[in-house]
C-alpha positions as CSV (number, residue, x, y, z in Angstrom):
1,M,21.1,22.1,10.9
2,A,24.8,21.2,10.9
3,I,27.3,23.5,8.6
4,G,30.4,22.0,7.3
5,R,32.6,22.1,4.6
6,K,31.8,20.4,1.4
7,A,32.9,17.5,0.3
8,S,36.1,17.2,-2.5
9,K,35.1,15.2,-5.4
10,N,37.9,12.2,-3.9
11,T,36.8,11.4,-0.3
12,P,38.4,8.5,1.2
13,D,35.4,6.5,1.3
14,Q,35.1,6.8,-2.6
15,K,38.5,5.5,-3.1
16,S,38.3,3.0,-0.2
17,S,35.3,1.5,-1.3
18,G,36.1,1.1,-5.6
19,V,33.4,2.6,-6.3
20,D,33.2,5.5,-8.8
21,V,30.1,7.3,-7.2
22,D,29.8,10.1,-10.0
23,A,29.6,7.1,-12.9
24,L,26.8,5.9,-10.9
25,I,25.0,8.5,-10.6
26,E,25.2,9.5,-13.9
27,K,24.3,5.9,-15.0
28,G,20.6,6.3,-13.7
29,G,18.6,3.7,-13.3
30,S,14.7,2.8,-12.7
31,H,12.2,4.4,-10.0
32,A,9.7,3.0,-8.0
33,G,6.5,3.6,-9.9
34,G,8.1,3.7,-13.2
35,E,7.0,0.8,-15.2
36,E,3.1,-0.1,-16.0
37,K,2.1,-2.7,-14.5
38,A,0.1,-5.4,-16.2
39,P,-3.5,-5.7,-15.0
40,V,-4.3,-9.1,-13.3
41,D,-7.6,-9.0,-15.0
42,D,-9.5,-6.9,-16.8
43,I,-11.1,-4.4,-14.1
44,Q,-14.4,-2.4,-14.5
45,K,-14.7,0.0,-12.3
46,I,-18.6,0.7,-10.9
47,T,-20.2,3.4,-8.5
48,V,-22.3,1.3,-6.0
49,R,-24.6,3.0,-3.7
50,L,-25.9,1.4,-0.7
51,P,-27.8,2.4,1.8
52,T,-25.7,3.7,4.8
53,N,-27.2,1.5,8.0
54,L,-25.7,-1.6,5.5
55,V,-22.3,0.4,4.8
56,R,-22.3,0.8,8.6
57,E,-22.7,-3.2,9.0
58,I,-20.2,-3.6,6.1
59,D,-17.6,-1.5,8.6
60,E,-18.9,-3.0,11.5
61,A,-17.7,-6.6,10.0
62,I,-14.6,-5.2,8.4
63,A,-13.6,-4.3,12.2
64,K,-13.9,-7.9,13.3
65,R,-11.9,-9.1,11.1
66,P,-8.3,-10.1,12.3
67,I,-6.5,-8.5,9.6
68,S,-8.4,-5.1,8.1
69,I,-9.1,-5.6,4.5
70,S,-10.6,-2.4,2.2
71,R,-14.3,-1.6,2.0
72,N,-13.9,-2.4,-1.5
73,Q,-11.7,-6.2,-1.0
74,W,-14.9,-6.7,1.3
75,L,-17.2,-5.7,-1.1
76,A,-15.5,-8.0,-4.0
77,E,-15.1,-11.1,-1.5
78,A,-18.9,-11.1,-0.7
79,A,-19.8,-11.0,-4.1
80,Y,-17.6,-14.1,-5.1
81,A,-18.8,-15.8,-2.2
82,A,-22.5,-15.3,-2.7
83,L,-21.7,-16.3,-6.6
84,Q,-20.1,-19.7,-5.2
85,G,-23.2,-20.0,-2.8
86,R,-25.2,-20.0,-6.5
87,G,-22.8,-21.7,-7.8
88,E,-21.5,-19.2,-10.5
89,G,-18.2,-18.7,-9.6
């Protein structure tokens, strides 16, 4: 770790850029994740119990995809596709 002297309040960079850094810091602002996001849909969380061999087959199907997705996303897509096939989606 390099040790240097403390920067003065009026460094040459502050003067040349025309930005009052102290005022900018005092102004503040928002931070990432500070706002609540509106839900896309009303989402119901559920617990699904599946046989281990079925979970293994799902994971293998996910691994074969060109772009990886979560198991949850795969299950949601499978449920949607099943409903579409039955004419319910």
